[in-house]
N, C-alpha and C positions, 0 to 999 in steps of 0.2 A: 737752330731751326728757324730763327727769325729771318735768316738770310736765304732760306730755301726758295728756289725758283722752279716752278713747274716745267719751264722750258728745258730743264736738264733732261727731261724724258726724251728730248730729241736725240740724245746720245743712244739710248736703248732702241728708239725707233729706227735710227739710221743703221745700227748693227743688224736689226731684224731685216731691214730692207736689203742690205748687202748679202745676207745669208740666203734670202729667197731668190735673188737675181740669177745665180747659176742654175737653180732648178728651173726657172722660166726658160732659160737658154736650152737646157736639156729637153724640156717639154715641147718647145715650139720651133726649135732650129734643128736639133739632132733627130735622126730617124729612130723610131721605136714603135712598139705595138700599140694596140688600142688602150685607151685609158691613160691614167697618170703613170709616168715612167718611174723606174726605181734604179737604185745604184747597181744592182746586179744586172739589170737590163742594159744600162749604159756600158758596163764593163764588157758585156758580151758583144756589144757593137763597137767597142773601142778600136778594134783593128781597122775598120773601114770608115769610121766617123772622126771623132776627136782625137783618138789615140789614147792608150792606157795612161800615159803620163799626164795628158791633158785632163782626163776624167778625175784622176787622183788630185791634181792641183785644184780644180774647181770644187771638188768634193771637200777638200780641206778648208777652202774658204767658207763653204757652207757650215761646216762643223765649228770652226773657230768663232765666226760671227754669231752663230746661233747661241753658243755658250756665253758670249759676251752679252747678247740680248737678254737671255734668261737671268744671268747674274746681275746685270744692271737693273732689270725690272724688279727683282726681289729687293735689292738695296734701296732703290728709289721709292718703291712702294712703302717700305718701312719709314723712310724719311717723310713721305707724304702724310702718312697716318700721324706721325709725331707733330708735323707742322699744323695739321688740322686742329690741334688742341690749343694753338696759340692765338693771341689776340691779333697778330699780324694776318693770320688766315681770314679772320672775320672781317677785318677792314679791307682785305684784298678782294673778297667776294662781293663787297658792296661798291667796288670801284669799276665802272664799265670800261675804263681804259686799260685795266690790268687783268680783270677776271677771265677774259677769253683765253689766256695762256694756260688755264687749267686743262684745256682740251688737249694739250700735248700729252698729258698722262693717259687720257682715253685713247688717243691715237696709238700710243705705244701698246696699250693693253690689247687693242683690236688687232694690231700687227702680230701679236703672239699667236692668234688663230692661224694666220697665214704661215707662220714659222712651223707650226705643228703639221699643217696639211702639206706644205711644200718641202720642208727639210726633215722633220722627224719621220714622217711616213716614208720618205725617200730612202732612208737607211734601215728602218726597223721592220723586219718581216712580219712580226705580230701585228703591227699597226696596219700593214698592207692587207693582211688576211682578214682582219676584223674591221675593215674600214667602214662598211655600211652599218655594222652594229654600233659604231661610235657616233653615228649621225644624230641620234636622239640626245645623248649626253652633250654633244657639241652644241646642239640647238638650245638646250637648257642653259648651258654656261654662257653662250653668246647672247641669249635672250636677257639674262640678268645684267650683263654688261650694257646691252642696248637700252634697257630701262633706266639704268643709272645715268648713262650718257644723255638720253633724251630728257630726263627730269632735270639734270644739271643745265642742259642747253636752254630749256624753257625758263629756268630761273635767271640765267644770264640775260636772255632776251628781255625778261620782265624788268630787270635792273636797268638795262640800257634804255628802256622806254620811260622809266620812272625818274632816273637820275639825269641831271644836267651835266654835259661834258662837251668839250671843244672837239668837234668832229674833224677839224682841220689838223689836229695833232695825231690822228691815227696813222698807222703804218700797215705794211703788208702782213705783219703779225696778227692783225685783226682777222685774217683769213683762217686762223686755227680752227674756228668753228666748222666751216664746210670741209676742212681737212679731216677732222675727227669724224664727222658724219659720213664722209666718203670712205674712210677706212672701215667703219663699222658696217657700211653698206656692202663693200666689196667682200667682206668676210661672210655676210649673210647670203649674198647672191651665190657665193661659192657653195654653201650648204644647199641652197635651193637647186643649183645646177647638178650637184653630185649625188644627192639623196635619192634613192630608189623609192622610198616610202613617200606616197603622194601627200600625206598630211604634213610630214616634216618639211617637204619641199615647199608646199603651199604657204605654210606659216612663215617660213624663212623668207619666202619671196614677198609676201605682203608686208611684213615688218621692214624689209629692205626697201620697199617702195615708199614707205612712210619716211624713213630716215634719208633715203636718196632724194626724194622730191624736196624735202626740207633743205638738204645740203645744197642742191643745185640752185634753189631759190636764193639762199643766203650767199652763195658764191657769186652769183650775178650782181645782187644788190651791193654786197660789200666790195666787190672788185670795182664797180663803178664809183662807189663812195671813196675808195682809196685813191683812185686816179684823180678824182675831182679834188681831193685834199692836196694832192701833189701839184696839181695845176695852179692852185691858188697860192702856193708858197714859192719862195725864191730858193733856187738851188736844190740839191739833193739832201735827203735826211742825214742825220748824224750816223757815223760809221757803224755803231752797234745795231742800227736798224736795217742796214743795207743787206745783210745776208738773207733776210726774209723776202727780198724782192723777187727771188726765183721760186717762191713757194707755190706759185700758180702752176708750175710744171707737174709736181707730184699730185696735186689735186686733180688736174685733168686726167692724169693716168688712172687714178682711182675710179673716177666716174666712167671712163672709157671701158675699163675692165669690168666694172659693175654691169654696164649695158651688154657687154660681151657675154658675161656669165648668165645674165637674165635671158639672153637669146637661147643659150643651151637649156635653161630651165623650160622655156616655152617649147622647144623641140622635144625634150624628154617627156614632158607631162601632157602636152597638147598636140604633138605630132606636127608642129609647124615646120616649114622649110625656109631657112633664113640664110642661105649661102651668101647672097650679096650684102645682107645686113651686116655680117661680120667684117667685111671689107670696109664699109662706111664707118662703123663705130671705132675702127682701129686707125684707118688712114687719116681721117679728118682731124682727130685730136693730135696725132703725131705730127701732122703738117703744122698745126697751130703751135705745138711745142717747139718745133724747129725754128720758126721765125721769132718766137718769143724768147727762146734761149739766146739767139743772136742779139736781139734787142737788149736783153737783160745783161749779158756779158759786156756789151758795149757800154751800158750805163755804169757797170762796175769796174771798167777798165782802170780808171784813175784810183779807185779804191785798192785794187790789187797792186798797183804800182807804188802807192804811197803809204797805205795804212795796214794792209793785210799782214805784213811781216813785222809789224811793230811788236815790241815786247810787252804785250798785254793780253788779257784773256777776258772775254765776255761770252755769256752762255749762248747767245744767238749765233756764234760761229758754227754750232752743230747744224744749223739750218742749211748749210751748204751741201750737206750729204744727200738729203732726200731728192733734190732736183736731178742730180746725176743718176741716182738709182731709178727714179721714176722714168726718166728718158730712156735708160737702158732696158728697163722691163717692158715698156710699151714698144720699144724698138724690136723686141723679139716677136711680138704679135704682128707688127708691121712686116717683118721679114717673112713670116709664114703666109700671111693673108694678102699681101699687096706686092712687095718688091723684095724678093729674096736674092740679093746679090752681095758681093764682097764689100761694097761701099757701106751698106747698112750694117753688115757685121762689124766693120771698122768702127762705126759710130757706137755700136753696142759695147764693144770691148773697151774703147777709149773712155766712154762714159762710166762704165763699171770701175775701170782702173782709177779714174779721177775720184770717184766716190771713196774708194779704199784709201787713196793718198790723203784726201781731206780728213778722213777718219783718223788715220795715223797721226797726221799733223796736229789735229785738235787734241788727241790723247796726250801727245808729248807736251803740247803747250799747257794743257790743264795741269798735268802733274808738275810741270816746271814752275808755273806761276800762281797756282791756286792759293798757295800759302804766303804769297808776297803781296802786301797791300799796294805797293807801288806799281805792280804789274797789271792791276785791274783798270779798265778804261775809266776815265773821269766821269763819264755819263752812265756808267753801268747801273748806278742806283735807279736812274730814271728808266732804263731798260727793264 
């Protein structure tokens, strides 16, 4: 337990993201009726849309990775509770250069809400038929997680203001705070957008505005700080920090979808008309992600050539999955609201496939090297 790293939750987070990605494709690319689509609806459209084999294939991805997400979440939650009882955890939370990684756990827990809404409801008729009845319990469960996340976040910020630390040594992993706040916000805006009950929708919307504005503020401040720290140093960071370079992409996806869902909330509760708004909040972030992805992969080119296939394992390797998932998910929105052509579809499928390949690669590497001391990166302790 002394060696437990909260960034291990990136494995369950990545699995949850991959499981949700096909649902987003079904919802925003494939034709279907009003509201959230279902497996039966997709199968009825299989002859003219994706094809029956295609629906089964993508549905199997959803099921497999949802089960991985739930299994890992339970396992890692037990490890987290055990680790919290150790002295290592106490010293960890007092270290402003380390304690931000605890947000990986909250990000994974918040992803579970999206897995329920996107994957479980997609397959389970009882969930579909009682969807509105479950909005209040969902708000209560989400609200408890929101309170825990916000209280932990404020404690981390307090520690950062009180403790002295070298800001030039921070990396993109420092962005786990806005990442977690974005994930809890996107779940809350989902409840706000879909709940028919005005009280449930309004409470979820207001709480989402609190976490969302906090997350956007920290995202801007921390992103500027990280770039400044890189500009004043020579060369690129050590290889165990490099996977976090692309974390900017899933973060922008979360806030873009949060704004998208908040627009639906305004339409449903206040009769707003926001057709052009959806195009803007989808197209601009996707454009940003596209050039940043090119920039990031260029920065990592030598890493992939020289270091990626080395016989070693470090937990930050799981950070490679979320950027590809985030790009594919927002790409589906972009396809529906801005440019629905084969090129965009190619980007969506390629990004999803790469996320799955990275996940499989990391899983094999973990089980192959996790019990071999010589296989761990020399700087893994620092990471």
